[in-house]
Each structure stands twice: as structure tokens, then as C-alpha cells.
N, C-alpha and C positions, 0 to 999 in steps of 0.2 A: 376385633380390633378395636381398642379403643384409645381417645388422645385424653391424658390427662392435664389440664389445664390449671396453672396458678391462678388463684381467685382474682389477682390482678389482671392478669392476661383476658379473662373472661371478661370483667368489667371494663376493661378497655376496648375488647371488640364487640361487646352489647353497646356501648355508647357511640362507638363509629357507626354503625346499625340504627342506633337510633338518632344520629345527627342526620343521616340520610332520610330518615323519615320525617324527621323534622323540616329539611330541606323541601322535600315534597309538599309537606302540609303547608308551608308558608310561601310557595310557588300557588299553591292552589287556593290559599285565602287572599294574597295578594296579586291577583291576574293583572298580567299588563291589557291595557285597553284594546277592547276587540271590536267596539263601534262606528270604527271612523271608515268611512266610504272612500273608494278611490277618488284620486283630485277631479278624474274628467266629470264622474259622476256628481262630484260636491258641487261642480260648478253650473248646478242647471239652472233653469230660467225660474225666477223668483215669480210669485202668483200674481194674479192680475187682481185687481179690486173686486169685491164681490159683485156680483150681476145682481143690478135693479130688479125686483119681482116685474110683473108684466112683459106680454112681448114687445121687441122689437126695438127695448131700451138696452144700449150698450155701452159699457164705460170706454173712453179711451185711454185708461192709464193700466197700460201691461207691462211695461218694462220697469229696471231699476230707475228709482229715483235718481237725480245728478245730485253731485257732492253738496254738502251745504259749506264745507271749509276749501281752500284752495289749498294752504300747508298745515299740518299738522305736525306741534313737536311735543313729544311724549317724556318728561324726565320722570326716573324712576330715581327715589332714593332709597336705597336699602335699606332697610329695618326703620324708617321715620312711621313713628307714633304717632297716634292723632294729638295727643297733648303736647309732641314737640312744634306742632303748628297752631292749634286750637288755642293750646292753653299758655299760662304764663311763660313759659321758653319761647313761645312763637312770639309774641307781643316784645318779649326783649333782644331775643338774637335775630328773629326775622321779619322787622320793622315792614319793609316794602310789600313783603307779601302778605304781612297782615291787613295794609293798607288796601291792598286789591281784594281782599277778602270783605273787609267791614263797608268800604265806599266803592269800589271799581266795579267792571264790568265782567261779574264773575259769577260761577255759582258751586258751591260747596256742601261737601256731604262726607260722612265717614263710611267707608268700605271697610265690608268683614269678610275679613280671610276665613274659608274653613281649613282646619288642620289634618294636614301638617303644615304647620306654618314656617318652612324652608325654601328659599330661592326658586330653585328648579320647577316645582311643582307648583308655584305661586307664579311663576312667567307663564305655565302651560294654562292656569288658570285664565289669566289675564288677556290670553291670544287666542284661546281656543273658546271661551267661554264653559269649558267644562269642569269638573271636579276630580283633579288626578286621583289617581290611587293613591294609599296610604306607602305602598313600596315605593313610591317614587323616592321618601326619605332616603333610601338605602342607593337606589342609584343617582342621589343627587351628584356625587360626586364625579361622577363620567357620564353626561348628558347624552343621551344617543338623539340622533335626527328626529324631530317630530313629525310624525307622519297624518297625525291627524289634521283636519281639515282647520285652518287656523286663518286669523288677519292677516299674517303677512303674507304667508301663500296666496291671499285673494287678492290685496294689494299688488304683489308680483304678477300674476297673471291680466291684473287690470293696466297694467304697463306704468303702475307707481315707482317712483325711482325712490329709494330705501336705502338712508345713513344708518348706521349706528357707532355707538363709541359708548365704551364701558365693559360689564362685566362678558371675560368669553362665554359664557354660558349660551348666552344669546347664539354667538357665532356657532356652536354645538349643534343647536336646537333646529337653526334656522341657516343651514350652508348653500351658499351661493343665491342666497337672498337679497343681499345688501350689495347695492354699486359703489359702496366705500365701506369700511369698518375698522375699527383697532380695536382689541380687545383686551382685556386686562384679567389676570387672574384672580379668581375671587374669593382663593383659600387661605391667601398669605395672609392672615388678620394681624399679623406687627405691623403692616403698612397701612397708615391713615391718611398720608399725603399723597404720595405719587400717584396713588392708585384712581386719585380725581383730577389729579393734575395731568395725569395724562387723556384723560376725557376733556378737562375745559381746554386746553392749550389747540384745540381743533375750532373752539368756539367762532371765535373771529373772523377767520378764513370762511366757516360755512353760512354763517348768519349772511355774509356779501351776497352768496351765489344763489341763482335762481335754479338750477337744475336738480332740485328734489322737491318733494312733495311729503315725506314721512320724514322726521328726523328723530331718533331713538337715544335717550342718554340713560345709562343707568350707573350710579353714583355708587360703591363701594364703603367709602372712609367712615360714613357715620356706624354703618354694621360692624366693621372692623375694630372699632374705638368701644361701642356695647360689648363684644365680646370678651376685650381686654380688660376693660375698667367698668364697665356696666352702664346704664341710662343717667346719672348722677354724677358722672364724671366733669370734670372741669375743661377737658377736651370737646365736651357735646356741646357747649353754647359757640367758639370758635367755626367748628363745623357746620352749624345752623346758620351762623352768621355767612360762611363761605358761600352755602347752596342760596341763600337768600339773595348772593349779588349774582350769581349765576341764573336766578330765574329773573333778577330785575333786567339783566342783559338782553336774553332771549324775548321777555315780553316788549321792551323799546325797539328791538329791532325787529319784531314783528309788527309793530304798530307802523312804524316808521317805511313800513315797505304797502304798505296796503294804498290802493286807491279808490277813488269813487266806486268806479265800475267793476272792480275786480271783489272775488269773492273773500271774507274776512278768514284770517288764520286763528287757531286754535291749540292754544298752551297747557297740555293735560300734566297735572302735578300728582305723582302718587306713591306709595309705597308698594314694596313688592308683600313684605307682612311688619310685625311691629317688634317689641324688646320686652323681654319679661324684667322684674325686676335685679335679676343678677346679671341683665344683660344678654342674655341668651335668647333662643326663640327653637320652635318645633312644636310646643305644646298649643295650649288652646284658652290661655289667659287673656283676660282682657288685653292689655297692655301687647300680647302677641296677634290678636286677631284684628283689633281696631287700628286701620290707617288710615292717614286723611286721603282725600279725592277731591282736588281743583278742576276746574272748566273754567278758562280765562280766554275770553274772546271780546272782541268790539261788537259783535253779533248779539250779545247779550243788554240786556237794561242794565242801568247803572244803578249800583244800590246806593240806600240813601241811609245806610246805618249799620252797627255792629248786629252780627247774627243772634238772633234767642236761642233757637235750639235747631240743630245740626239734624238732618235725614242721614238714618242708617240706610245704605244699600248693600247691594253683595259686590262681592268684588269682580263677580263673573257678570256683573251687568256693563263694563266697560267695554267686552267684546262688542255686544249687540249696540251699543251708541255711537262707536266708533266706526262700525261697519258702515252705520246711517249717515253718519257725518262725512264720511270718503266716500260715499256713494257705491258701496260693495254689496254682494250678498252677506246674509247674518251666517254665521260658520254652523255647518251642518250638527254639531256636538252640542252647540252651545245652550246653555240652561239658564241664561240672563233673561234681564229682560231691560227695554230700553228706557235711559232714564230720562222721562218727559220733561223736566225743565230745560234739557240743554235743545230740544228740539222744540221747545214751547213759543218760539218765538216765529217760529210759520204757520200757515194758512191752516182752519180746521182740516180740511180735506187731507193735507201732506199729514199732519200729523195722525190722523184716523188712518193714513197710508200707511205709515212708518209702524204703527203697533199690529197691523194686519200681516204685516209682512213676519212682525215678531212671532204673532201669536200663530201663525201660520207655520213657521219653523217649528215651534215647540209642540205644535199638533203633532206634526210630522216624526217629530224624535219621538215622541210618546207611541204613536203608531207601530213605529219597528221595535219598540224594549216594551209593550203590553199589548198582550194578545187580548183581553178586555178592555181596550183603551176607550172604547166607545160610553161605556158606564163611569167610565173618568170625569169626576165635578170638572175637573178643568175644561175638559175637551168639552162638554155641555155646553157651560159658560160662554166659552170661545166661540162655538155653533151660533150660541143665540145672540152674540157680540155681530158676529160676521152676518146674520139675517136683519138687524136692526143697523148697521152700516150700508147695506143695501137699501134700504128704505130711506136713509139719507140720503146715498147718493140719487136714488129717483127726485127726490125734493130739489135737489141741488142742481141736476140737470135741466129739472123743469123751469130753472131761473127762481126758485122760491128764495129769497133773503129774509123772511119774516124770521120772528122771535124765535119760533116753532122749529124753525132750521136749527139756529143755534143753540137752544136748547136738547134739542134730537143729538146733535153732535156732542154736547157734554155728557149726554148719559149714555152715548156709546164710547166714548173714551172712557168712562168709570168702567163699562162693562167690561172693556178690553183690558184695562188695567188690573182689574178682577181676576181675570181669568188667566191672564201671565201669571201673575203672582200664585194662582193656584197651580198652573202646569209646572211651572220651575220647583215648587216644592215638591209634587210628586216625581218628577223627575231626579231631582236632588236625592230622594229618598231611595232611588232605583240604580243609583250609583254602585252599590256594591253588586256583582257578579261575579259569584263564586265557583270555582272550578271545583264540585263536590267529588268528582271521582278522584282527581288527585289529594284532595284532603282526607278522602276516606282510606287510600293506600297508603297514606302517610300514617294517619292514626293507627291503622292496624300494626303497622310495625312498632311503632311506640308504646301501644298495647303489649304486643310480643315480647318485645325488650323487656318491659317493666315486669312481666309474669313471671318471663324465665329469671331475672333476678332475683325477684321473690322467692321463688320455687329450688334457689343455688343457696340459698342464705344457710340452711343447717352445714349443707357441704364447704362452702365457700369461706364460712367464718369458725368452721373445725380448728382443732390443732394444726391438722394437716395442712388445710387451705386450697384444697383440692378439688377440682368436678371433674369428674369423669363423663368424657364426650363419644357414647358409642357410634363411631363411622359408620357401621354397614347399616345399619336401621334407617338413618338419616339420608344418607347418599344413595342406597343402592336397594331402599323397602320399595315394595307397590305402596303404600301408602303415600313416598314423598313422589312417586311420579303420577298418582292421580292426584294429587293436591295442585302438582304444577299444569296439569292438564285442565283442572277445573278451573284454575286461575285463569290461565291463557283463554280459555274459552268466554270467561266473562269478561276479560279485556276485549275480545273481540268484538261481542256483543255491546259492550258499552260505546267502543270506539266507533261502530259503525251505525248505532241509532242513536248518539248524541245530537241535538241540535246545534249546538256550537262547539267547537274542537275542543278537545280540554290539553292539557299541557302532557299529562302522562302519554295519552293517546299519540301525540305528535313526534315522541321520542324514537328513537330507533329501535325494531324490534327485539336486537342483541341486548340492549338497556335493559327493554322491557320484561324480556324472560328471565335475564338476570335479577331483578328485582321479584318477579315472582318464586324464582329457585331459593332466593334469600329469605320469604315470608314462610314457605315451604318446609325450608330447612328450620325455621325458628319455632314452627308449630311442633314439627316432629321432636326438638330438643324440648320443647314443653311438654309433651305427651310421653316422654321418656323418663324425664324427669320427674312428673307426676307419678309415673308408675314405679318407680324405684321408691318413691314417698310412701305409697300405697303398701309395696312390697315388705318395708323396712317396718312399717305400723303392725303389720302382723306378727314379725318377730318378738319373741320374751325380750325384755330388756337386759343387759348383761350385769348390769350395775344399775340396780332401780335410785341407790343414794344421788347419781348425779342428775336424774332426771326430777329432784324435789329441791329446786330452787325458788328462792324468793325475789322478790324483785326489792330494788333501792330505790329511795325517794328520786335519784337522779334518771334511773332507766324510766319511771312514771313518766317524769317530766318530759324525758326524750322523745317520748314516744305520745304523748298529750301534747306538747307542742309542736311536734310534726303534724299529727292529723286537725290539729286547729290551725295551722297556717295554711294546709291544704285546703280546709273547707271554708279560710276566709276569701279565697279567691274567686268566689261566685259573688262577691257583691262588690261594685265599683267602688264604694266608698274605703272598702280596706284595701284593694289595690289602690289608690290614690295615695292612703296614708300608711302603706304597707311598713313604714319604718317604723311606725310605734307599735308594728304585732312584734319585729325582731327587737326595739328596747325593751320590750315587756318580757320576751323571751330569755336576754343575756341577766337581766337584772334580777328574774327568778331563778336564773341557774346559778347566780351567784350566793343567792340566799339559801339556796340548797347546797352548794358547798361547802358556804359557811357552816351549816349543820353537821356536815359530815366529817367538817376539821375539828369541830366542837366534839363529835363523841368519839372522834379517832384520839384525841386528845385527854378525854377527861376514862375512857376506855381503860386508857394506859394508866391514869392514875391509880383506879382499881383494882388493875391486875397487874401491878407492877412487881408485886411480891412473887405472885405464883404463876408469872407468864411462862417462864422456862417450863414448867411442868404440863401446862396445858397445850402449848405447842407440840410437845413429845407425844401427847397423847392424842391428840388429832392431827399426826402428820400426815396420816393417809388421805383422811378427810379432806385437807387444805388440798391437798396433791390432786383430787378428785376437783375439789372447788376450782383449783386454778385451771384446770381444762374446763372446766364448766364455763370460767371466764371466757375461753378463747372463741368460744361461739357467740359472744355475747350477752349472755344471761347471767348475771351478778351471782355465786353460790350463795346459801343459807350463812347463819349466825358464825359458821365456823368461816367462810371468806371473810367476812369482815373482822373476825379476829385475825385471821391470818395476815392481813393488810397491816394490821394494827401492831403485829408482832414484828413485820418488816421492817415497819419505818419507827421502830422503838428508838434507834439511834440517831435519827434526825430529830426527833422531836425534843430529846432529852436536852438540847443544845439550847442557847439564846435564841437562835432561829424560830424557835417554838411560837414568842407570840406576833413576830412577821408574819409566820403561815396563818393563825390565828386573823392578824388584821389584812391580809391579803385580799378575801371580796370584799371587803368595806375601801380599800383601796381601789380596787378596779370600777367598784358602783361609782365613786367621786369622778375618776375619769372619764368612765361612760356618761357622768351627768354633765361636765366641763364640754366633751364634745358635743353634747345634745345644744349646747348653748352657741356653738360656733356656725354651725350651718341650720338655717330653718329651709326644712324641704317639706314636700307634699304638695298639697292643695290648700288646705283649709288655714293654715297659719305660715304659708311661704312667704306673702307678705308682711308678716312681721319682723321688725328690725333685730340682727342677731350681732352678735362678736366680730362676726366675719365680715357683715357692712360697715361696721364701726372702724374695724383697722385698715379695710381697703377704702375708708373715703382719703382725700388729699391731703387735708390737716394732719391726718394720724399717721402719715408715715415714717417719724422716727420712731414712734410705737412698733408699727408692724416690721421695723427694720431690726430694731431690738430682738423681737419674738424669733424673726425668722433665724439669725444668729445663734440664739440660743438653743433653737432647736435642732438647729444643724448640726451644734455641738455635742447634744445630746443625742443625736442619730450617730455620731461617730463613737460616743462612747456605749452605747448600747449594743452595736454591731461589731466592734473591733475585736471584742472579747475572744474569737473564736477563728480570727481570720492569721494569715501566715503576714510577716513582716512587709513583706512587697505589696501585699493586697493593704496593709494598715495605712500606708504610706498611700498609694493611690487612693484609697477613700478618703482621707484626707485631703489630700489635692482636689478629686472630685467635688467634694462638698464645698471646698472655697470656690470651685470654679462656678457651683449650684448659685450662692450669694453673688458673683461677680455678673453672671447672666443675668438674674433679677434685676441688680444696680444697675445694669446697662439698657436694660430696656426701662429704666424708670418706676421700677414697683418700689425698691428698696434704695438705700441710699448709704453711701458711705461715710463714716465719720467727717472726713476730709471735703464730702461731699454740699457745697453751699449752695448748687441749686440743680435742677434735673433738665439742663437745656439740650445737655449734650445724649439727648437720648435715640440709641441705636438699634439695630433687629437683633443686636447680641450673638451673631452667628458664630462669630470667632470662640466666644464664651460657652455657647451651650457645643460643639462641637469639641471643644478642649475636654467635657464631661463626659461624652459619648467615647472619647478613647479610652477613659478610666473605667468607665462600663464595660467596654467590649476588654481591655485587661482584665479587670477582676474575673468575669465572668468565661474569659478563655483560661485563667490559672485556675478557676474551679471546675471547668469542664476536662482539664489535664488531669487533676486529681483522679476525679470520677473514671476516666477511660484507664489511668493508672488502676484504679482498684479493682475495675471490672476485669483488665485483659491480663495485668502482670501480676499483682498481688490481690490478696482477700483479705486484706487490712482495714477494719473498718473505722481506724481513726483517719486515715486517709481519705475514705470515703463521706466522714462525716465531713471533715473539712473539705473538701470540694463542694460538697451540697449547702452549706453553712456560707460559701464564697459566690456562689451562683446567686444563692440567696441575696447577701449584700451587694450584690450586682444590681440586681435587681431593686433593694430597697435604694440604690443609689440613683438610677433612672427615676424611680416614684419621686424623689428629693427635686430632681430638675423638671419634671412632668408637672409637679402641684404648684398651685398656685401660691405665693407665699404665707396667704392665712391659712393655708390647709398644710401646713409643715407639721403643726403642732397635731393631727392626724395619726402623721407616721411616728412623731414620737410616742404617743399613747399605743399606738400598735407594739411597736415594738417594747414597750413598758409592760404593756399586760400580757405580751408572750413571755417574756423574761418573769415574770411574777409568776404566772399559772405555771411555767415548768419547775420553777424550782422550788414553790412552796405549796402547790398544789397538786398537780398531777403526779408527780415524782414520790412524794410521800403519801399521799392516796392508793397509789397501784392500780390507776384506773388501766382498764384493759383500753386494747387500740379500736375498739367501736365506739365507746363512750369518749376515747380522743378525738376521733375524726369528726365527731357529730357536734362535740363544742368548739372546735376548730371550723365546724361550717357555719355556725351560728354565729358566730364573732365575724367571719368573713362578710355574713350577708349586713351583719349590722355596720359593720365598717365601709361596707359599699355605700349606704346612705350617710355614715359619719363625713365622708367626703363631699356632701351636697348633691349627692344623686339622688334622683326619685325614679318613677316610672312614668315620667313626660320627656319627650324627645328636648325640650328645652334645656336640659340640665347636663347633656353630654357638651363637654368643654372641648369644643374643638380647636380652640388657640392651641393645644398641647401636641395635635397632630404637627405642628409647624416650628415647633422648635429645632433651631439650628438648622431651618430649611430655606434656602436663597428663594426658591420657588416651589409649585406644588408637585411634589412627586408622589402617585398613588399611592405604591404599596406603604412606603415608608409612614406615610399621613395617617394612613387607616392602622396601621399596627400601633403608631404611638396613641392616637386616640381612643382605642380598643383597650388598649394597656391602662390608660390614665384611667380612662373610667374603671375597669376592673381591677385597679390595683388592689384594693382591699381584699375581695375573695381570694386573690390570684398569691398575696403575699402571705393568708394566713393558710393557704393551701401549700405553700411550696415550705412554709415554716413546720406544717405536718410532716411533711416527706422528712426533712432535717431530724424532727423528734423521733417518730417513730423507727429510721435507722440508726438510731442512737439506743432503741430500747432493743433492737436484734437480738442482743444477747440473754435478754430475756423473755422474749417472743418472737422464735426465728420467723413466722407466719406474720409479724404486727404491722408490715409495708401492703403484703398484699389483702389484711384484713381492711387496714385503712383506704384501699385504693376502691374494694368492693364497697365498701359502707360508703363511700364520698360518691359512687357513681350511682348508688341505690337512692340516694339526699336527693341527688338531683334528679334522677328519673321520675319521683313520685310525684311531685309538682309539676313537672314538665307534661307529664301524662294527663293528670288530671286536666289541669288549666288548658289543655287543647281539647280534651273532650267538652270543658265548659264554655270556651269560645265559640264552638263550634254549635252547641245550642242557644249562644246569645249574639251571634251573628246578626241578628237583626234589632238587637238592643240601642236604646236612644244612645249610651255613650262607648258605642264600639270602635268609632276611630280615634275619640278623645280621649279612653280610657283605657280599653282592654286591649286593642291593636300596639299600641307603643310596646305596653307589657309584654305582650307576644312576639314584638320584636327583641326586648330584652331579654326573653327565655330562651329563644332560638341561639341569640349569642354566644348566653352562659352556656348553652350545652355544648358547642363547638370548643369553647374554651376549658370546659370540664374533660372532654373526650381528650384534648389535647395536655391537660394536666395528668389522666390516668395513662397515657401513652408514655410519660415520662415518670410515673410512680413504676408503671411495669418494668419499663429500661433499669431501673435501680434495684428492682427487685433482683438479687443474684439466682435466686432457685428459678431455673428455666422448668418448661413445660417439659414433658418426654411421651414419647409412647412405648407403650406396653402393651403383651399381649393380654387378652380377656382371657 
């Protein structure tokens, strides 16, 4: 018994298996935190002071020091960059804060946040002192309760009364911790004012009360302005002035409540992350990782003048400092250091006590995570400092008040600070706890899928486009069962001997055995395919002429480009600037296509009179060559002559010159697109045309460009749509402009001001209606072609209308300055279809790879990069009144991957129209697309595993890994759609 699978079905099945492998690998590479201890254990008693040397001398300081501040107010301003406070914007828009910084009782620092610079991981870092895992980027949209030991839990356990207003991420992370709270959603980025007004409206009432100890305010408006309009928006200044007034109100209120006998209050001003030059965040640029950190209290000495140079501290240092200030134990998983100037006004004994507690906590954490902790430099430094501390205590208890005591105290302080810095650095490097077993299982599946696809190439890209899967050997053979038993035995050994629980081990046995069976089945399939290839290699060739093929320049470029791109993934600089690789490849491809067109044209000129005779004499060879083309290998010179002959009628017309000029037109389009959005890392800071358009003074120019772009989109898309879809498309594009005008991005000619800015909910939903209507019309035609009739024209129309609906959705989600990207995408597709692909008669494999390359290039033309910061989260909330998880994730993913998606669907439209020439074109395209996605993913996963301790693993390699993982899932969905559109279904035959 054998199962004959179409190449498209095989590719879709392989990609689904690969998606499972990628998910397992990602789960192992980005494990959830496992170091947190139970709450009761985390509330252990603090260490006593170091015992002085000698018998009979005992310190009487054994408990947690009392709090330094009566009330603490934390004002967290989302996306507050350091230059917004310490730079020119701060002096202009935050005068009160600037005065307090320069001449008030305050301490100012620049706090460095570790990537990923998104809200939820940064809140975890601020409250636990630990460095969250990179996977927190993924779960940022749905924050589960924080189980790690943290400042909020410690404060609640100590009886502190906590009030919170602001981002509801806090409420999700710390449920039942606040005596009073009012959460606002952080994901509706069109809201600049209400989201902050809902916080400020509570202030007057709360500041008059005495029934709280810790007040936390999280303002979101500045972050939303950044996402929508960028850091240089005219909206930033008024928002900073609003925040300055809030800080002034809080500070004056706290000062008025302080009495001479009571403890002072503390006001902390900070940001969770910064903002890139495009207004987004998530990456590791200076603007994203540097945030201001202000401590304002009457307990500090008054400053005498402006700051000269700000000290750089870690964001995680806030946890330890606030724990000391509130009289709480330091969180067990904290890697932060106490910021000494904040406690510098206390006595030497108290300062040494604070640093000793911090050092003891860090050294304990090091012992729990490092087997050879005693050899660690930080641990050795801490023990030396602890011994010196004991000597100081002995002198102190003996009543020695000489200069020796003071100098020794300063020396011990310095020793402690050096030890804390080294310990913190050692622990920060050990944050990555990889689940190697899950990573290995995922890697095995991915590599097996790639190997199976490579071995299937001759059959899958043949004229029949079928792959024979022998059912009996893989499912019932002794080899299959032996492999399953062996893998299960390995699973048991690993899961029972592992020191820490692996994710794969925590799965149910049924799921684990299913994965083992999949691995075994893939291996048996690989062995079966290898056996058939070896068997066929021993047989004599039926037609040697078919094998004597030569490679064209396009084939050489495709092979060299694919290999070169894959090899470049091993270098961090090439990943940061990957867009340059794709720009180079498509530019080179255009030049090679120009050469092919010139050869085609001049070959016709030379052979015009003799063409008919040559074609007749070589008809057999051409037939064989075309069969060879079906397996993706261009045939010899006869093939090129055949292609020339078949396109003779086309090039004799006036379109000949347009055809010759088309590669140069495409090159010009690509050059213009490169100027629209600077991306990557090295040149991302340079001004581009997109920045110029989005500045407030150029809104009329942006409006004209958006209107022209929408009109061009209609002209390029409507040509193959039905009348109803044409009307829907026109109204939908008008709705897109109305939506952008409603939210203030563009203006109508009759608009003289943009005061009436709204959220554009009605306009966006108006467009969604037409998107769904066009897609529904196309889906109806597809179902009709699949079920009722086999009319290829009905199917082509249906596919094009689905494609048109996605184009309209892209136009709605793209920012106005990016609409030319969509126009050029459609223009290049139209030009290549009419003037390059059809006249040159490329096969499905070559067409697919060209689509894939251009799809990757357009991913970067949109302004995307391999950094999290360039993900436009505002696209996920177009037309939504509140945060709805599934639509928001779908819209954000679609907007991010619109380039590759549109090129993939256009590929399906093109190949479906070529079925009359090659019935297996859709299957060939699906298989080749899956192979092109599998090769870089498999290689990159192996590279990332080897480079998991690289210096740039979190800032460069990990974001790229997330992009690759999401791309695999999207490609699997695309291939399933390809398979559904392939009318030739798999069938069972008896062997």
C-alpha cells in the first residue's frame, strides 16, 4: 500500500511538522523563569551583621533595618527617554522637574534597561530586580500573575498599604495586592489623553489621605504618542508639560505632609523603557534602553547647581534600593545593587549594613545557580569585604572614633561596591537557562523535515509532482517500532536524570509518544526516499538527453543567493543589516533578468527568418527540455531557443521596448523604496523620506501622496475584479483615507485644522466591511470552482479578489507614508508578470523563488528589521474600541508580514493562471516555497544553538529567532492554502 501525495500536500505536511519543531525549540530556548522560591521561603530572615573577630564580641544588629521613608510614590511614565528629562525637551517642557534636578533635594541617574524593552518585562525587572527572559515579549500581550519574589509581594506581606492607578499590566501581574486600584488598558495606542486623565483624576483625593504607604502611578500617554507619531511629534511637548504638572502636585503635597518628627517621603520618577527614533521600542538602541531615574526627598542634601555628568545605573538596581528604603527584604532573585547616594545620608554603620544585606542576597543567589561559586571573583571579593566589615564593627563597638575608623569604613564601602558590581555582572550572564532537551527534540524534527524535503526534490518537482509514501514500512516495520522504543527510553533517562524539569518532560506521556512517533516516521520516510534514490541511480537512464542540462544565469544566481544568505546568518552584523542582503539580491536579479531579456530579443533578431525550420527540427528536444524544466533544471540551448520561439509574437509588438526597460524600472522603484524607510541598526538614525513626510509641517504633502497612492492602488488592483468588487474597493480606499484623516495623519482639502481628532473607529470598521465583502466574494468563487465547476477563469477571479481584499486591508493598516510601498509592490508584480515572466516562460520553481526574494525585500521596504522595536503595534488596534487579544495579534502580524504575504498570494494567482501550460505549477510552487523557508530556519536554529552564549544573543540573535519562528507558522498557513487551491488531490494506489 502506497499513498501518492501531491508535492503541495507533502510540503504543507512537512511545514506543519516543522512548525511543531520550531515551537518546541522556542519553548526550550526561551524558558519561563524557574529560579523563584516559594513565598514562605523567600521571606527568610535577613543576615546579621558580620561577626567581629575575637571571642565574646557580638553585634546587636540582627533584624531588618527600619524604613528610611514614611511614604513612597513611584511615578512611571511609559517610554520616557532620558533626553526627555535631561535634554532640551526637559528644560523647555518640564521646568519644575528641571529645577528640582538642578537645585532641589534630589538624586538623578540614567537607568539602563536590558532588552527586550517592552512594558511587561520591564515592570518585572523594576519590581523583582531580575532580568526577565526574552520570551516575555510574546506574553507581553497577556500578562500572567507574577509568582517570583518581588517588591510588591514583600510590601504586602509586611502590612504596607499599596494603591495603584494606570496600566492594567500591574493588576494582572499583582492580583489582590492593591488596597485600591484603577487599571487602564495599555494597548489602545490611539488614546493619548483619557488613558492619563484616568490616572490623574484620583490624585487630589489620594494625596489628602493618610491610609497608604506606597502609591504607584503608571502613565501611558507618552508611549502612545510615540507609537503613533514618533518622539519628535508636536504632541510630545504638551504631554511632558502635563507630566511636569503632575510631579509638581505630588511633590508639593508630600512636602506639606512632612512633620519634623516623622520620616520623610520619597518620590521616584522613572520610565520602563525609552523610545526609538521611529517612536517604537523593544530593541537595544540607546534611545530605547536609557531612561531617567529620579529620587526626590527632603532627606537628601540640596543641590547647588546643574548636573555635570549623570551616573549610569541598572534598572534592576531600583528593587534593592526601594527595599532598603521601605525596610523590606531584598527580593531573592534580584541582581541589582543598592544605589549608594540614596542611602548616603545615613551613618557609616547603616550604609555598611545595607551593602552587606545586598551582598549576602547576591552571593546566596550565586550559590543557588553556580556549582563552583566559591571560585567566582565576586564571591571572593564579598568574603573579603565581609571580613573587613567585621573588623570595622569590632573597632566601632570598642568605641574607637578616630580617623582610622572612618578610613576603614570608606575602604569597606569601596570593597562592598566592587563585590556587588562583580556579583551582579556574574549573575546577569547566567540569566539564560536553556532547556537543551526541548531544543534538541525541536532541532531533530526541523532537520528531518529539511532532509525529507531535499530528498523529495526530484519527485516533487517532476512533471507529475507526486511523491510516493510507502505506508507499510514506516507504520508497521520493525525499524519504526525500534526507533520509537529507543526514543522513549532516551526520554525516560533524560527526564529522570535532569537536574531541572524540562518542558518536554512536563508534557503528558501521550503527547511525548506522539512526538516520538513523528520523529520515527520522518526518519523512516527519509530512509525510504534515500533507498529509492540509490535504487534509481543504479538503473540506466531512459533518455540521456534529458540529463544533459545546463544552468542558466538565473539558476546560478538563485543557488548562490540562497547559500550566501544562509551563510550570512552566522554573523550578528549581517543579521542587523539583513535588508542589505535582500536589496543586493533583488538588484542583481533585475540585472540578470535584463540580460535574459536582451538575449531573448537579439536571438529573435538573428533567427527570425530561420525560426520555423529550427523549431520543427528541434521539436522533440524542446519537448524533452520543457519536461526537464518542470523539475526545476533549465534545459540546454534548445530550451532557450524554445522559449524564444514561444515568445516570438510578444516581442514583435510595441511592448518589446517596455519589456527591455522593465528591469530598470523595477530597479528605480527599489531605489526609491530604500529611501523611504531607513532600517537596520547602522543607518537607522539617518533621516529618510518617511521621517520628512511624517513631520507635522509636511502634512499637506503626506496627504497628497496618500491620495495619489490610494488612487494608484485602485487602478492596479481593479483590472481583474468583478464590478461589485471594484465598487467595494473604491469605497474601501476612500474609507482608508477618511480613517487617516479622522486620527489626524492626513487632512481633507476643506480641513483647516486637525483639532477634531478622533479614534477613527467608525471609518476603520467601514473599511473592514468592504474587506470582508471582497474576500467573501472571492471565497465564493473559489468554492464554486472547487465544488461545482472546474472553470479556471472562475478560480483565477476568486483568487484575485481574495488578493484584492488583502491589499485593501494592508492599505488600512499601513501608515500613510508607507502606502507607496504598497503601490510599488503592485506595480512591480504587474510589470514582472506581463513583461518578464510570461515572455521568458520561466518555470514554477524560478517564479516561486523570485516571489520569495521580493517578498523578503518588501518586508524590509516596509521599515521592518530584525529588531522588536520596528513592529508597528498600532496596526493591531485599528478599528478597536478596546483591547481584544485575537484580532490585535492577527492585525499586528498581518501588518508586519504584509510584504511576504502579498507576494505569496500573488504567486498563487500567477501559478493558477499557468495551469494550462503546466498542470503541476501550483504544487511545484508550494513545495519550492516551503523549501525556501525551511533551509534558513534549519540552519539558523543550529547556529543559534551554537551561539547561545554569544555577547549579542539577546539583542541580535533572539529577536531574529522570533521573527523566523513566526514566519514559519505563516508560511505553513500559506502552504495549506496553496494545497487547498491545487485541484489535483492525493490518492491511494496499490503498490
